[in-house]
N, C-alpha and C positions, 0 to 999 in steps of 0.2 A: 505495500500500499504506499502510497505516495503524496507529497504534498507541494504544489508548484509555488514558488514566490516568485511572483512576474514582475521583475525590476523595470522602472519605466525613469522616472525624472531623478531618483535617490539612488544615485552609481555608489554608495560607498556601504562598505559594511558596517564600520563603528557607527554607533548611535542612530542605527535605522529600526524603525520600530515595526515595521512588516519583518523584519527579517527574525526580530526577536520573538514574535509570536508566532511565527511558521516555526523557528528551531524549539519553542516552549511546546508546541502541539506537537512536534514531531517528538521529542523526547515524553511527553506525556504518552503517548498514544501509538509509540514504535514504528513510525511513519520515515520513510526516505526523504529529504530533502531534495527539491530539483529547482536550483535557479535559471531563470528563462530571462533571458531578452531579445524583446522581437522588434527587429528591423522594420517598419513599414517605410516601405517605398513612397507613400504618399505624406511623410513626415518627412522622411530623411532624405530623399531625395527630388528631384524636380526642381532645384531653384529654390527651394524654401530653406534651408536650411546654409550656410556660407560655409566654405571650406575649412576656417577655423575651428567653428563647432564639430564639423564632420571628425577635423584630427582628435579633437577633445577626446568625441565619443570615442575611437579607436582607442587613444590612450586609456580613455576610463573600463572600457571593456576589459584589455590586455590585462590591467592592473585588478579587477574585479576575478580573471580566470586565474591568476596567479595564487590570490587570496582565498578561491574557493579549494585550490591545488592543497596548499599548506592546512586546508580543513578535511582532506582526503576526499574532496569532492571535485564537481567541474562545472562552468557554469555553458548551460546549452542558449545559442543564439540562433534563433530565424529570423528569415527573410519572410515577408508578408503581412498580410492583416493580425491585429492582433487574436482573430475569431479564428482565425485559419489555422495560425500557427498553434493556439492553445486546444483546439479539436482535433488537430494532426497530432500532436504529443500525446492527448488522452486516448487517442487510437492506439498508438504504440505503446500505450503501458497497458493497453488490455482490459480495461476496466476497473485497474489497480489507481487510480488518482480519485483520491477523496476531498482535496481541497484544493483552492488556488486562493493565495493570498496575496493582496497590493494594496500599494497607497492608492489614498482617495486624490482624483485629480477635479477640479471645479470646473476647469474650461467647458465650456459647451459640447464642442465635438468631441472630446476625451468621455463627458459623460453620456453621451448619446453610444461611443462605444463600448465604452463600459456594460452598459444596459442592454447591449447586443451580446457580449462575451456573457455576461451572467446568465441571459437565458438560452443560449446555446447551450451553456456547461450544466445549467440546471437541466435540461432535458437529457443530457446524459447522466444524469445524475450525480454531477458534481456540486 
């Protein structure tokens, strides 16, 4: 059984409330933690984000990967929409995904995305 920690804006491990919650849940219920970052082309490509921010993202993801390796884990990075990435991962885990934990985002577009993701995962009994 597994818990996905969907990392979005908060690309750090220290003082990360979502990671703390996911870690506590995994420890309490004996679940595997699967950290995930989704590179959504609608957000990260197509001229909406500058080269400096893309370089920062690449460095932050490399640093996260190193930190998770030190914890005997690994960061999963998927490209596509969040909904597709999470449903795809749920399918790969063959029914063992129990929870997806992520920080709240108040941007209107993000709220719509999150509602779609939650609805799709709920249908899969996650």
